[in-house]
gemmi code that builds the backbone of each chain (N, CA, C; Angstrom):
import gemmi

chains = {
    "A": [
        ("MET", (159.127, 137.347, 180.497), (158.818, 136.151, 181.304), (160.084, 135.736, 182.047)),
        ("THR", (160.100, 135.990, 183.334), (161.353, 135.835, 184.078), (161.750, 134.389, 184.352)),
        ("PHE", (160.776, 133.491, 184.528), (161.175, 132.140, 184.959), (161.993, 131.422, 183.891)),
        ("LEU", (161.836, 131.812, 182.646), (162.611, 131.169, 181.575), (164.112, 131.308, 181.817)),
        ("ASP", (164.505, 132.384, 182.490), (165.929, 132.588, 182.750), (166.459, 131.669, 183.850)),
        ("LYS", (165.538, 131.046, 184.588), (165.956, 130.096, 185.633), (166.140, 128.689, 185.069)),
        ("LEU", (165.719, 128.481, 183.841), (165.746, 127.128, 183.279), (167.077, 126.820, 182.611)),
        ("LYS", (167.424, 125.518, 182.675), (168.653, 125.068, 182.007), (168.268, 124.155, 180.860)),
        ("PHE", (168.623, 124.561, 179.672), (168.332, 123.763, 178.486), (169.551, 122.896, 178.173)),
        ("ASN", (169.314, 121.749, 177.560), (170.444, 120.877, 177.225), (171.180, 121.394, 175.980)),
        ("ALA", (172.155, 120.619, 175.526), (172.998, 121.072, 174.409), (172.187, 121.314, 173.136)),
        ("ASP", (171.013, 120.657, 173.035), (170.138, 120.869, 171.880), (169.121, 121.983, 172.119)),
        ("GLY", (169.245, 122.672, 173.257), (168.303, 123.753, 173.566), (166.961, 123.248, 174.067)),
        ("LEU", (166.936, 122.015, 174.575), (165.670, 121.395, 174.989), (165.643, 121.124, 176.488)),
        ("ILE", (164.417, 120.981, 176.996), (164.205, 120.641, 178.403), (163.060, 119.619, 178.443)),
        ("PRO", (163.184, 118.577, 179.275), (162.084, 117.610, 179.355), (160.914, 118.163, 180.167)),
        ("ALA", (159.714, 117.820, 179.723), (158.493, 118.262, 180.410), (157.646, 117.030, 180.740)),
        ("ILE", (157.401, 116.834, 182.021), (156.505, 115.774, 182.473), (155.087, 116.339, 182.389)),
        ("ILE", (154.201, 115.619, 181.719), (152.816, 116.090, 181.584), (151.927, 115.204, 182.454)),
        ("GLN", (151.217, 115.831, 183.389), (150.405, 115.105, 184.365), (148.958, 115.586, 184.297)),
        ("GLU", (148.017, 114.643, 184.367), (146.597, 115.024, 184.408), (146.289, 115.536, 185.812)),
        ("GLN", (145.858, 116.781, 185.901), (145.680, 117.380, 187.224), (144.601, 116.690, 188.051)),
        ("SER", (143.495, 116.321, 187.414), (142.352, 115.806, 188.175), (142.609, 114.430, 188.779)),
        ("THR", (143.457, 113.624, 188.152), (143.694, 112.256, 188.633), (145.112, 112.014, 189.137)),
        ("GLY", (146.038, 112.899, 188.809), (147.442, 112.684, 189.162), (148.161, 111.722, 188.226)),
        ("ARG", (147.450, 111.196, 187.232), (148.074, 110.252, 186.309), (149.143, 110.957, 185.464)),
        ("VAL", (150.342, 110.403, 185.456), (151.375, 110.951, 184.576), (151.087, 110.455, 183.165)),
        ("LEU", (150.943, 111.373, 182.239), (150.477, 111.036, 180.894), (151.619, 110.760, 179.927)),
        ("MET", (152.643, 111.574, 179.975), (153.710, 111.444, 178.982), (154.899, 112.287, 179.398)),
        ("MET", (156.012, 112.057, 178.721), (157.141, 112.950, 178.820), (157.368, 113.533, 177.448)),
        ("ALA", (157.571, 114.836, 177.396), (157.747, 115.501, 176.110), (158.953, 116.424, 176.217)),
        ("TRP", (159.340, 116.990, 175.099), (160.471, 117.923, 175.089), (159.994, 119.289, 174.608)),
        ("MET", (160.584, 120.305, 175.199), (160.227, 121.673, 174.842), (161.499, 122.489, 174.666)),
        ("ASN", (161.412, 123.523, 173.838), (162.500, 124.500, 173.792), (161.938, 125.833, 174.310)),
        ("ARG", (162.779, 126.834, 174.299), (162.371, 128.117, 174.890), (161.100, 128.653, 174.225)),
        ("GLU", (161.058, 128.548, 172.906), (159.899, 129.098, 172.203), (158.640, 128.273, 172.464)),
        ("SER", (158.778, 126.956, 172.561), (157.561, 126.157, 172.782), (157.017, 126.378, 174.195)),
        ("ILE", (157.901, 126.653, 175.158), (157.422, 126.997, 176.509), (156.669, 128.330, 176.456)),
        ("GLN", (157.290, 129.295, 175.802), (156.656, 130.621, 175.679), (155.281, 130.499, 175.007)),
        ("ARG", (155.217, 129.735, 173.923), (153.932, 129.563, 173.230), (152.920, 128.840, 174.112)),
        ("SER", (153.375, 127.823, 174.860), (152.466, 127.083, 175.743), (151.863, 128.008, 176.796)),
        ("VAL", (152.714, 128.852, 177.374), (152.237, 129.780, 178.409), (151.267, 130.780, 177.793)),
        ("ASP", (151.606, 131.295, 176.629), (150.757, 132.302, 175.986), (149.415, 131.713, 175.534)),
        ("GLU", (149.468, 130.470, 174.992), (148.256, 129.888, 174.407), (147.455, 129.052, 175.410)),
        ("GLY", (148.073, 128.684, 176.546), (147.353, 127.921, 177.573), (147.153, 126.457, 177.210)),
        ("ARG", (147.915, 125.960, 176.259), (147.867, 124.542, 175.885), (149.290, 124.113, 175.556)),
        ("THR", (149.543, 122.800, 175.603), (150.919, 122.350, 175.406), (151.327, 122.436, 173.931)),
        ("VAL", (152.436, 123.121, 173.730), (153.083, 123.195, 172.426), (154.458, 122.563, 172.621)),
        ("LEU", (154.658, 121.423, 171.977), (155.847, 120.618, 172.239), (156.820, 120.729, 171.078)),
        ("TRP", (158.028, 120.204, 171.298), (159.017, 120.142, 170.235), (159.233, 118.678, 169.890)),
        ("SER", (158.993, 118.316, 168.653), (159.202, 116.941, 168.230), (160.657, 116.754, 167.819)),
        ("ARG", (161.372, 115.918, 168.586), (162.782, 115.677, 168.262), (162.914, 114.883, 166.969)),
        ("SER", (161.960, 113.950, 166.730), (162.080, 113.130, 165.517), (161.737, 113.925, 164.262)),
        ("ARG", (160.740, 114.806, 164.383), (160.315, 115.573, 163.194), (160.963, 116.950, 163.128)),
        ("GLN", (161.642, 117.343, 164.232), (162.310, 118.646, 164.306), (161.345, 119.787, 163.981)),
        ("LYS", (160.179, 119.741, 164.640), (159.228, 120.836, 164.451), (158.314, 120.974, 165.660)),
        ("TYR", (157.639, 122.120, 165.740), (156.675, 122.334, 166.813), (155.474, 121.449, 166.595)),
        ("TRP", (154.824, 121.131, 167.689), (153.786, 120.127, 167.673), (152.759, 120.559, 168.713)),
        ("VAL", (151.632, 121.093, 168.262), (150.549, 121.443, 169.184), (149.841, 120.149, 169.532)),
        ("LYS", (150.028, 119.710, 170.758), (149.482, 118.421, 171.185), (147.972, 118.400, 170.970)),
        ("GLY", (147.482, 117.402, 170.227), (146.059, 117.257, 169.990), (145.563, 117.943, 168.729)),
        ("GLU", (146.472, 118.581, 167.994), (146.030, 119.339, 166.810), (145.373, 118.421, 165.770)),
        ("THR", (145.902, 117.195, 165.616), (145.319, 116.243, 164.668), (144.232, 115.398, 165.322)),
        ("SER", (144.504, 114.900, 166.511), (143.600, 113.947, 167.168), (142.461, 114.640, 167.916)),
        ("GLY", (142.604, 115.927, 168.199), (141.628, 116.616, 169.046), (141.887, 116.422, 170.533)),
        ("HIS", (142.905, 115.639, 170.849), (143.190, 115.335, 172.248), (144.126, 116.380, 172.860)),
        ("VAL", (143.618, 117.575, 172.960), (144.424, 118.704, 173.434), (144.664, 118.633, 174.938)),
        ("GLN", (145.661, 119.385, 175.370), (146.010, 119.479, 176.788), (145.928, 120.942, 177.209)),
        ("VAL", (144.942, 121.266, 178.046), (144.798, 122.625, 178.561), (145.641, 122.742, 179.828)),
        ("ILE", (146.516, 123.719, 179.853), (147.467, 123.850, 180.965), (146.804, 124.472, 182.190)),
        ("LYS", (146.947, 123.774, 183.338), (146.397, 124.261, 184.602), (147.492, 124.771, 185.535)),
        ("ASP", (148.702, 124.235, 185.398), (149.815, 124.647, 186.255), (151.123, 124.288, 185.554)),
        ("LEU", (152.115, 125.147, 185.731), (153.446, 124.850, 185.180), (154.474, 125.061, 186.280)),
        ("ALA", (155.143, 123.965, 186.660), (156.162, 124.013, 187.716), (157.509, 123.628, 187.126)),
        ("PHE", (158.577, 124.002, 187.830), (159.928, 123.592, 187.402), (160.697, 123.133, 188.625)),
        ("ASP", (161.704, 122.308, 188.400), (162.343, 121.656, 189.552), (163.508, 122.475, 190.103)),
        ("CYS", (164.056, 121.974, 191.208), (165.109, 122.682, 191.951), (166.308, 123.008, 191.073)),
        ("ASP", (166.644, 122.119, 190.161), (167.791, 122.352, 189.284), (167.419, 123.180, 188.052)),
        ("GLY", (166.139, 123.411, 187.851), (165.698, 124.176, 186.676), (165.895, 123.437, 185.374)),
        ("ASP", (165.990, 122.103, 185.456), (166.219, 121.377, 184.201), (165.100, 120.402, 183.833)),
        ("THR", (163.967, 120.500, 184.509), (162.788, 119.699, 184.149), (161.533, 120.502, 184.471)),
        ("LEU", (160.523, 120.377, 183.610), (159.222, 121.011, 183.856), (158.205, 119.952, 184.272)),
        ("LEU", (157.237, 120.363, 185.081), (156.087, 119.517, 185.410), (154.846, 120.329, 185.061)),
        ("ILE", (154.108, 119.862, 184.066), (152.943, 120.608, 183.586), (151.675, 119.827, 183.909)),
        ("GLN", (150.798, 120.452, 184.696), (149.506, 119.856, 185.025), (148.511, 120.283, 183.960)),
        ("VAL", (147.763, 119.326, 183.435), (146.843, 119.644, 182.346), (145.465, 119.019, 182.577)),
        ("GLU", (144.533, 119.513, 181.778), (143.253, 118.856, 181.604), (143.351, 118.179, 180.240)),
        ("GLN", (143.298, 116.855, 180.247), (143.519, 116.085, 179.017), (142.187, 115.675, 178.409)),
        ("THR", (141.977, 115.974, 177.152), (140.846, 115.423, 176.413), (141.287, 114.098, 175.796)),
        ("GLY", (140.525, 113.029, 176.044), (140.812, 111.737, 175.421), (142.155, 111.157, 175.810)),
        ("ALA", (142.759, 110.457, 174.876), (144.000, 109.738, 175.115), (145.196, 110.641, 174.868)),
        ("ALA", (146.164, 110.608, 175.771), (147.401, 111.355, 175.542), (148.346, 110.573, 174.643)),
        ("CYS", (148.267, 109.250, 174.716), (149.228, 108.404, 174.001), (148.779, 108.154, 172.560)),
        ("HIS", (149.731, 108.183, 171.640), (149.399, 107.953, 170.223), (148.962, 106.514, 169.976)),
        ("GLU", (149.149, 105.651, 170.984), (148.660, 104.275, 170.831), (147.236, 104.122, 171.386)),
        ("GLY", (146.628, 105.224, 171.807), (145.218, 105.194, 172.183), (144.961, 104.986, 173.667)),
        ("TYR", (146.019, 105.012, 174.455), (145.853, 104.903, 175.904), (145.821, 106.299, 176.525)),
        ("LYS", (145.163, 106.392, 177.683), (145.166, 107.668, 178.411), (146.597, 108.128, 178.661)),
        ("SER", (147.423, 107.214, 179.156), (148.810, 107.540, 179.484), (149.765, 106.733, 178.612)),
        ("CYS", (150.891, 107.332, 178.264), (151.936, 106.582, 177.550), (152.546, 105.485, 178.425)),
        ("PHE", (152.366, 105.589, 179.742), (152.968, 104.619, 180.662), (151.968, 103.506, 180.970)),
        ("PHE", (151.473, 102.850, 179.931), (150.411, 101.861, 180.125), (150.944, 100.454, 180.383)),
        ("ARG", (152.272, 100.319, 180.435), (152.874, 99.007, 180.719), (153.758, 99.081, 181.953)),
        ("SER", (153.550, 98.142, 182.862), (154.386, 98.038, 184.062), (155.030, 96.667, 184.100)),
        ("ILE", (156.181, 96.613, 184.749), (156.862, 95.317, 184.851), (156.273, 94.485, 185.985)),
        ("ARG", (156.383, 93.188, 185.832), (155.988, 92.217, 186.858), (157.139, 91.238, 187.032)),
        ("GLU", (157.123, 90.501, 188.128), (158.148, 89.462, 188.386), (159.556, 89.984, 188.142)),
        ("LYS", (159.859, 91.090, 188.775), (161.199, 91.680, 188.671), (161.655, 91.896, 187.225)),
        ("GLY", (160.705, 92.229, 186.377), (161.056, 92.583, 184.997), (160.993, 91.422, 184.033)),
        ("ASN", (160.650, 90.239, 184.524), (160.567, 89.089, 183.620), (159.286, 89.059, 182.813)),
        ("SER", (158.286, 89.843, 183.228), (157.090, 89.979, 182.404), (156.565, 91.398, 182.509)),
        ("VAL", (155.624, 91.706, 181.619), (155.097, 93.062, 181.494), (153.579, 92.974, 181.435)),
        ("SER", (152.882, 93.861, 182.162), (151.418, 93.922, 182.119), (150.947, 95.243, 181.542)),
        ("VAL", (149.871, 95.191, 180.765), (149.188, 96.420, 180.359), (148.248, 96.788, 181.497)),
        ("THR", (148.350, 98.034, 181.990), (147.681, 98.406, 183.242), (146.455, 99.295, 183.053)),
        ("GLU", (146.108, 99.620, 181.810), (144.915, 100.446, 181.619), (144.272, 100.106, 180.280)),
        ("PRO", (142.986, 100.425, 180.123), (142.297, 100.097, 178.870), (142.737, 101.003, 177.718)),
        ("GLN", (142.658, 100.456, 176.518), (142.926, 101.264, 175.314), (141.633, 102.013, 174.986)),
        ("LEU", (141.708, 103.326, 174.976), (140.500, 104.149, 174.783), (140.101, 104.264, 173.322)),
        ("ALA", (141.087, 104.188, 172.445), (140.809, 104.337, 171.007), (141.874, 103.591, 170.227)),
        ("LYS", (141.538, 103.184, 169.030), (142.536, 102.591, 168.141), (143.277, 103.739, 167.451)),
        ("PRO", (144.581, 103.582, 167.267), (145.335, 104.683, 166.635), (144.765, 105.117, 165.286)),
        ("ASP", (144.244, 104.168, 164.477), (143.734, 104.613, 163.160), (142.413, 105.377, 163.271)),
        ("GLU", (141.731, 105.232, 164.423), (140.540, 106.055, 164.660), (140.943, 107.483, 165.079)),
        ("MET", (142.097, 107.562, 165.742), (142.531, 108.867, 166.236), (143.117, 109.739, 165.133)),
        ("TYR", (143.814, 109.100, 164.212), (144.568, 109.882, 163.220), (144.096, 109.649, 161.790)),
        ("GLY", (143.158, 108.707, 161.627), (142.743, 108.348, 160.274), (143.680, 107.296, 159.725)),
        ("LYS", (143.157, 106.363, 158.916), (144.014, 105.316, 158.355), (145.004, 105.905, 157.367)),
        ("LYS", (146.219, 105.329, 157.340), (147.241, 105.856, 156.444), (147.577, 104.854, 155.378)),
    ],
    "B": [
        ("MET", (166.159, 89.624, 182.491), (165.100, 90.639, 182.624), (164.758, 91.163, 181.235)),
        ("THR", (163.617, 90.772, 180.742), (163.296, 91.025, 179.344), (162.941, 92.483, 179.027)),
        ("PHE", (162.321, 93.194, 179.957), (161.824, 94.532, 179.605), (162.979, 95.478, 179.287)),
        ("LEU", (164.159, 95.232, 179.813), (165.308, 96.106, 179.542), (165.598, 96.184, 178.045)),
        ("ASP", (165.276, 95.095, 177.332), (165.532, 95.089, 175.887), (164.533, 95.946, 175.119)),
        ("LYS", (163.442, 96.340, 175.790), (162.459, 97.220, 175.140), (162.827, 98.695, 175.322)),
        ("LEU", (163.814, 98.979, 176.165), (164.131, 100.372, 176.484), (165.150, 100.951, 175.514)),
        ("LYS", (165.002, 102.269, 175.298), (165.951, 102.977, 174.439), (166.751, 103.938, 175.307)),
        ("PHE", (168.036, 103.720, 175.352), (168.920, 104.594, 176.122), (169.486, 105.664, 175.191)),
        ("ASN", (169.814, 106.824, 175.757), (170.352, 107.897, 174.910), (171.833, 107.650, 174.615)),
        ("ALA", (172.453, 108.608, 173.955), (173.847, 108.418, 173.509), (174.799, 108.194, 174.685)),
        ("ASP", (174.401, 108.667, 175.868), (175.229, 108.447, 177.066), (174.837, 107.169, 177.803)),
        ("GLY", (173.909, 106.378, 177.211), (173.483, 105.141, 177.863), (172.501, 105.377, 178.996)),
        ("LEU", (171.829, 106.531, 178.967), (170.928, 106.897, 180.069), (169.477, 106.994, 179.608)),
        ("ILE", (168.578, 106.886, 180.582), (167.147, 107.034, 180.321), (166.565, 107.850, 181.482)),
        ("PRO", (165.666, 108.804, 181.191), (165.077, 109.569, 182.284), (164.017, 108.762, 183.028)),
        ("ALA", (163.977, 108.952, 184.339), (162.995, 108.263, 185.183), (162.218, 109.300, 185.988)),
        ("ILE", (160.912, 109.312, 185.792), (160.026, 110.163, 186.582), (159.723, 109.400, 187.861)),
        ("ILE", (159.937, 110.043, 189.012), (159.677, 109.381, 190.289), (158.430, 110.009, 190.905)),
        ("GLN", (157.426, 109.180, 191.162), (156.128, 109.666, 191.652), (155.791, 108.978, 192.976)),
        ("GLU", (155.259, 109.741, 193.916), (154.802, 109.151, 195.184), (153.478, 108.450, 194.925)),
        ("GLN", (153.449, 107.136, 195.163), (152.252, 106.373, 194.799), (151.010, 106.797, 195.586)),
        ("SER", (151.174, 107.060, 196.872), (150.003, 107.313, 197.722), (149.313, 108.640, 197.418)),
        ("THR", (150.060, 109.625, 196.942), (149.480, 110.956, 196.714), (149.441, 111.356, 195.237)),
        ("GLY", (150.210, 110.665, 194.394), (150.299, 111.061, 192.993), (151.264, 112.213, 192.755)),
        ("ARG", (151.874, 112.720, 193.818), (152.796, 113.854, 193.668), (154.040, 113.419, 192.894)),
        ("VAL", (154.356, 114.151, 191.843), (155.601, 113.873, 191.129), (156.737, 114.476, 191.952)),
        ("LEU", (157.698, 113.640, 192.321), (158.737, 114.041, 193.266), (159.974, 114.607, 192.583)),
        ("MET", (160.405, 113.957, 191.514), (161.661, 114.355, 190.881), (161.813, 113.669, 189.534)),
        ("MET", (162.764, 114.146, 188.779), (163.193, 113.422, 187.596), (164.637, 113.041, 187.807)),
        ("ALA", (164.959, 111.789, 187.501), (166.320, 111.316, 187.698), (166.764, 110.593, 186.437)),
        ("TRP", (168.020, 110.192, 186.402), (168.549, 109.464, 185.249), (169.042, 108.103, 185.698)),
        ("MET", (168.863, 107.140, 184.855), (169.287, 105.780, 185.166), (170.008, 105.196, 183.953)),
        ("ASN", (170.906, 104.253, 184.226), (171.469, 103.468, 183.122), (171.003, 102.018, 183.310)),
        ("ARG", (171.442, 101.157, 182.427), (170.959, 99.780, 182.463), (171.240, 99.127, 183.822)),
        ("GLU", (172.440, 99.357, 184.323), (172.796, 98.721, 185.592), (172.004, 99.306, 186.766)),
        ("SER", (171.758, 100.605, 186.752), (171.023, 101.180, 187.889), (169.557, 100.735, 187.866)),
        ("ILE", (169.005, 100.489, 186.690), (167.642, 99.942, 186.620), (167.637, 98.522, 187.187)),
        ("GLN", (168.602, 97.729, 186.737), (168.700, 96.349, 187.232), (168.845, 96.324, 188.757)),
        ("ARG", (169.716, 97.177, 189.279), (169.912, 97.216, 190.738), (168.648, 97.683, 191.451)),
        ("SER", (167.947, 98.671, 190.874), (166.698, 99.165, 191.484), (165.668, 98.046, 191.574)),
        ("VAL", (165.541, 97.288, 190.482), (164.570, 96.193, 190.454), (164.973, 95.115, 191.469)),
        ("ASP", (166.244, 94.787, 191.504), (166.714, 93.743, 192.416), (166.591, 94.158, 193.886)),
        ("GLU", (166.910, 95.435, 194.162), (166.965, 95.894, 195.559), (165.643, 96.480, 196.043)),
        ("GLY", (164.732, 96.812, 195.108), (163.430, 97.345, 195.507), (163.465, 98.785, 195.968)),
        ("ARG", (164.521, 99.493, 195.652), (164.643, 100.923, 195.986), (165.356, 101.598, 194.829)),
        ("THR", (165.194, 102.918, 194.730), (165.760, 103.597, 193.560), (167.279, 103.734, 193.680)),
        ("VAL", (167.947, 103.253, 192.651), (169.395, 103.426, 192.503), (169.571, 104.240, 191.227)),
        ("LEU", (170.065, 105.455, 191.381), (170.087, 106.401, 190.271), (171.505, 106.581, 189.752)),
        ("TRP", (171.635, 107.251, 188.627), (172.938, 107.586, 188.086), (173.105, 109.099, 188.165)),
        ("SER", (174.116, 109.546, 188.855), (174.355, 110.980, 188.959), (175.192, 111.435, 187.774)),
        ("ARG", (174.582, 112.285, 186.936), (175.319, 112.783, 185.772), (176.443, 113.732, 186.193)),
        ("SER", (176.199, 114.514, 187.259), (177.238, 115.474, 187.665), (178.417, 114.772, 188.334)),
        ("ARG", (178.121, 113.721, 189.116), (179.208, 113.037, 189.832), (179.684, 111.792, 189.097)),
        ("GLN", (178.939, 111.401, 188.050), (179.303, 110.212, 187.260), (179.450, 108.979, 188.146)),
        ("LYS", (178.453, 108.764, 188.996), (178.484, 107.558, 189.828), (177.077, 107.156, 190.240)),
        ("TYR", (176.943, 105.904, 190.711), (175.661, 105.434, 191.202), (175.336, 106.152, 192.501)),
        ("TRP", (174.037, 106.227, 192.757), (173.569, 107.059, 193.845), (172.321, 106.368, 194.381)),
        ("VAL", (172.451, 105.712, 195.540), (171.288, 105.110, 196.179), (170.526, 106.237, 196.858)),
        ("LYS", (169.374, 106.557, 196.300), (168.598, 107.694, 196.798), (168.300, 107.499, 198.282)),
        ("GLY", (168.658, 108.494, 199.106), (168.389, 108.435, 200.539), (169.502, 107.813, 201.357)),
        ("GLU", (170.596, 107.409, 200.711), (171.668, 106.729, 201.458), (172.269, 107.643, 202.532)),
        ("THR", (172.387, 108.936, 202.219), (172.934, 109.882, 203.204), (171.829, 110.480, 204.075)),
        ("SER", (170.737, 110.880, 203.450), (169.676, 111.603, 204.164), (168.704, 110.670, 204.875)),
        ("GLY", (168.690, 109.395, 204.505), (167.683, 108.471, 205.046), (166.359, 108.540, 204.304)),
        ("HIS", (166.290, 109.442, 203.326), (165.026, 109.643, 202.598), (164.938, 108.695, 201.403)),
        ("VAL", (164.862, 107.414, 201.719), (164.861, 106.377, 200.680), (163.528, 106.331, 199.928)),
        ("GLN", (163.567, 105.701, 198.777), (162.378, 105.511, 197.944), (162.190, 104.013, 197.706)),
        ("VAL", (161.139, 103.457, 198.305), (160.820, 102.042, 198.105), (159.938, 101.924, 196.868)),
        ("ILE", (160.360, 101.078, 195.935), (159.664, 101.000, 194.642), (158.395, 100.153, 194.754)),
        ("LYS", (157.271, 100.728, 194.300), (155.987, 100.029, 194.302), (155.567, 99.601, 192.896)),
        ("ASP", (156.030, 100.327, 191.888), (155.661, 99.999, 190.505), (156.694, 100.636, 189.579)),
        ("LEU", (156.996, 99.933, 188.491), (157.912, 100.489, 187.487), (157.259, 100.321, 186.116)),
        ("ALA", (156.959, 101.451, 185.490), (156.320, 101.450, 184.168), (157.263, 102.100, 183.159)),
        ("PHE", (157.016, 101.823, 181.878), (157.800, 102.472, 180.825), (156.854, 102.914, 179.724)),
        ("ASP", (157.280, 103.910, 178.959), (156.325, 104.524, 178.032), (156.315, 103.843, 176.662)),
        ("CYS", (155.394, 104.299, 175.819), (155.159, 103.686, 174.504), (156.420, 103.649, 173.644)),
        ("ASP", (157.254, 104.680, 173.770), (158.488, 104.718, 172.986), (159.635, 103.985, 173.669)),
        ("GLY", (159.427, 103.569, 174.907), (160.495, 102.884, 175.643), (161.659, 103.784, 175.994)),
        ("ASP", (161.411, 105.100, 176.026), (162.541, 105.980, 176.332), (162.362, 106.805, 177.605)),
        ("THR", (161.356, 106.465, 178.412), (161.182, 107.108, 179.717), (160.578, 106.089, 180.691)),
        ("LEU", (161.027, 106.147, 181.949), (160.460, 105.302, 182.999), (159.568, 106.131, 183.908)),
        ("LEU", (158.557, 105.481, 184.473), (157.734, 106.097, 185.521), (157.766, 105.147, 186.708)),
        ("ILE", (158.379, 105.596, 187.799), (158.556, 104.734, 188.971), (157.712, 105.269, 190.111)),
        ("GLN", (156.783, 104.442, 190.581), (155.949, 104.796, 191.733), (156.678, 104.337, 192.984)),
        ("VAL", (156.772, 105.211, 193.968), (157.518, 104.879, 195.180), (156.744, 105.249, 196.442)),
        ("GLU", (157.252, 104.705, 197.546), (156.880, 105.174, 198.881), (158.072, 106.005, 199.338)),
        ("GLN", (157.853, 107.277, 199.532), (158.948, 108.209, 199.842), (159.006, 108.474, 201.337)),
        ("THR", (160.168, 108.280, 201.935), (160.382, 108.729, 203.317), (160.897, 110.157, 203.272)),
        ("GLY", (160.236, 111.073, 204.012), (160.708, 112.453, 204.102), (160.698, 113.181, 202.774)),
        ("ALA", (161.670, 114.049, 202.623), (161.746, 114.936, 201.465), (162.518, 114.265, 200.337)),
        ("ALA", (161.991, 114.344, 199.124), (162.738, 113.833, 197.967), (163.769, 114.850, 197.492)),
        ("CYS", (163.480, 116.125, 197.688), (164.336, 117.181, 197.130), (165.484, 117.517, 198.081)),
        ("HIS", (166.653, 117.714, 197.512), (167.811, 118.054, 198.359), (167.671, 119.434, 199.004)),
        ("GLU", (166.681, 120.193, 198.565), (166.428, 121.485, 199.217), (165.415, 121.357, 200.355)),
        ("GLY", (165.003, 120.139, 200.672), (164.159, 119.910, 201.848), (162.672, 119.910, 201.584)),
        ("TYR", (162.293, 119.964, 200.322), (160.874, 119.899, 199.975), (160.499, 118.452, 199.635)),
        ("LYS", (159.233, 118.137, 199.823), (158.754, 116.805, 199.426), (159.075, 116.547, 197.953)),
        ("SER", (158.742, 117.502, 197.128), (158.947, 117.375, 195.677), (159.951, 118.412, 195.196)),
        ("CYS", (160.740, 118.035, 194.205), (161.644, 119.013, 193.564), (160.862, 120.093, 192.807)),
        ("PHE", (159.591, 119.813, 192.515), (158.777, 120.760, 191.729), (157.983, 121.669, 192.659)),
        ("PHE", (158.675, 122.337, 193.572), (157.987, 123.137, 194.595), (157.720, 124.567, 194.150)),
        ("ARG", (158.088, 124.901, 192.914), (157.831, 126.243, 192.391), (156.986, 126.187, 191.132)),
        ("SER", (155.928, 126.979, 191.111), (155.077, 127.083, 189.917), (155.050, 128.532, 189.454)),
        ("ILE", (154.811, 128.686, 188.176), (154.754, 130.052, 187.641), (153.371, 130.653, 187.878)),
        ("ARG", (153.347, 131.961, 187.968), (152.114, 132.733, 188.071), (152.178, 133.863, 187.040)),
        ("GLU", (151.043, 134.461, 186.758), (150.972, 135.614, 185.834), (151.756, 135.352, 184.550)),
        ("LYS", (151.444, 134.225, 183.931), (152.080, 133.866, 182.654), (153.601, 133.887, 182.734)),
        ("GLY", (154.129, 133.486, 183.879), (155.582, 133.355, 184.004), (156.277, 134.594, 184.515)),
        ("ASN", (155.508, 135.659, 184.789), (156.143, 136.869, 185.303), (156.457, 136.794, 186.784)),
        ("SER", (155.855, 135.808, 187.487), (156.253, 135.589, 188.875), (156.196, 134.098, 189.172)),
        ("VAL", (156.775, 133.742, 190.318), (156.926, 132.348, 190.710), (156.464, 132.203, 192.151)),
        ("SER", (155.694, 131.141, 192.437), (155.244, 130.864, 193.805), (155.835, 129.562, 194.311)),
        ("VAL", (156.196, 129.522, 195.580), (156.534, 128.255, 196.229), (155.215, 127.629, 196.663)),
        ("THR", (154.992, 126.373, 196.260), (153.662, 125.779, 196.403), (153.552, 124.730, 197.501)),
        ("GLU", (154.645, 124.475, 198.232), (154.548, 123.503, 199.321), (155.522, 123.871, 200.430)),
        ("PRO", (155.281, 123.378, 201.650), (156.163, 123.734, 202.765), (157.525, 123.049, 202.662)),
        ("GLN", (158.548, 123.694, 203.216), (159.872, 123.067, 203.296), (159.869, 122.169, 204.539)),
        ("LEU", (160.092, 120.884, 204.336), (159.992, 119.918, 205.439), (161.241, 119.902, 206.305)),
        ("ALA", (162.370, 120.223, 205.725), (163.627, 120.197, 206.474), (164.600, 121.170, 205.827)),
        ("LYS", (165.555, 121.656, 206.612), (166.619, 122.483, 206.050), (167.691, 121.549, 205.486)),
        ("PRO", (168.268, 121.908, 204.349), (169.280, 121.019, 203.764), (170.389, 120.648, 204.735)),
        ("ASP", (170.828, 121.563, 205.606), (171.940, 121.191, 206.495), (171.506, 120.224, 207.597)),
        ("GLU", (170.185, 120.155, 207.847), (169.694, 119.125, 208.781), (169.665, 117.756, 208.094)),
        ("MET", (169.442, 117.778, 206.777), (169.334, 116.513, 206.041), (170.699, 115.866, 205.805)),
        ("TYR", (171.674, 116.704, 205.558), (172.974, 116.158, 205.117), (174.104, 116.454, 206.093)),
        ("GLY", (173.794, 117.244, 207.168), (174.863, 117.667, 208.079), (175.522, 118.904, 207.493)),
        ("LYS", (175.925, 119.820, 208.384), (176.577, 121.050, 207.901), (177.910, 120.710, 207.282)),
        ("LYS", (178.252, 121.480, 206.247), (179.522, 121.193, 205.563), (180.493, 122.343, 205.762)),
    ],
}
model = gemmi.Model(1)
for chain_id, residues in chains.items():
    chain = gemmi.Chain(chain_id)
    for i, (resn, *xyz) in enumerate(residues, 1):
        res = gemmi.Residue()
        res.name, res.seqid = resn, gemmi.SeqId(i, " ")
        for name, pos in zip(("N", "CA", "C"), xyz):
            atom = gemmi.Atom()
            atom.name, atom.element = name, gemmi.Element(name[0])
            atom.pos, atom.b_iso = gemmi.Position(*pos), 0.0
            res.add_atom(atom)
        chain.add_residue(res)
    model.add_chain(chain)
structure = gemmi.Structure()
structure.add_model(model)
structure.setup_entities()
């Protein structure tokens, strides 16, 4: 896979990946990937991410069923960011919103608005803990 | 500005910002910001970025004229990424493309396609050096 050689990974061997819903253009989340998770994502056709907090691979949607089927994978001019277009099932955000970017600032940052409906409660998505 | 206290900056005091063209949904670039560049962006209504390579503030479009007028500023569930919707004049990419993500992979990464036209030559944007 030649394009991997064009990419620049950070000191931790990671690269940020912007995940966008192809059909609507909605930016869903930002995730981190390493060389192996990119390779697995390309091979499997779904996003396989690297969890920095848990230090392990994370097949997006494996628990919640909210998988991301990859439709396009682009990289930027500097080779240090990915843009992945997906078909998203359900909510991408662990808080139950379609997008993790469900809050926007108002009044020059003095207040914050929630800009989209909550599709599911987190305990419905993952089971109560 | 209260929302700044909800944000998590990395060890270098930076946070990644996804810049998206509001009218088309096209993701234009990923940039980095610090607390002051976010404050200046909000106050001035245009993107003021932090250049990691040059270690200085960078008013996007100051040299090329390709400014980004901010229409919306959102932040994600973890507070560690921004999504900024803009009105983009001309090309966002220093290589003369509308978007920095002008290359996508094909054949499972064995080849790469340029997916959009080059709007300007870099030496027309910045003057020959």
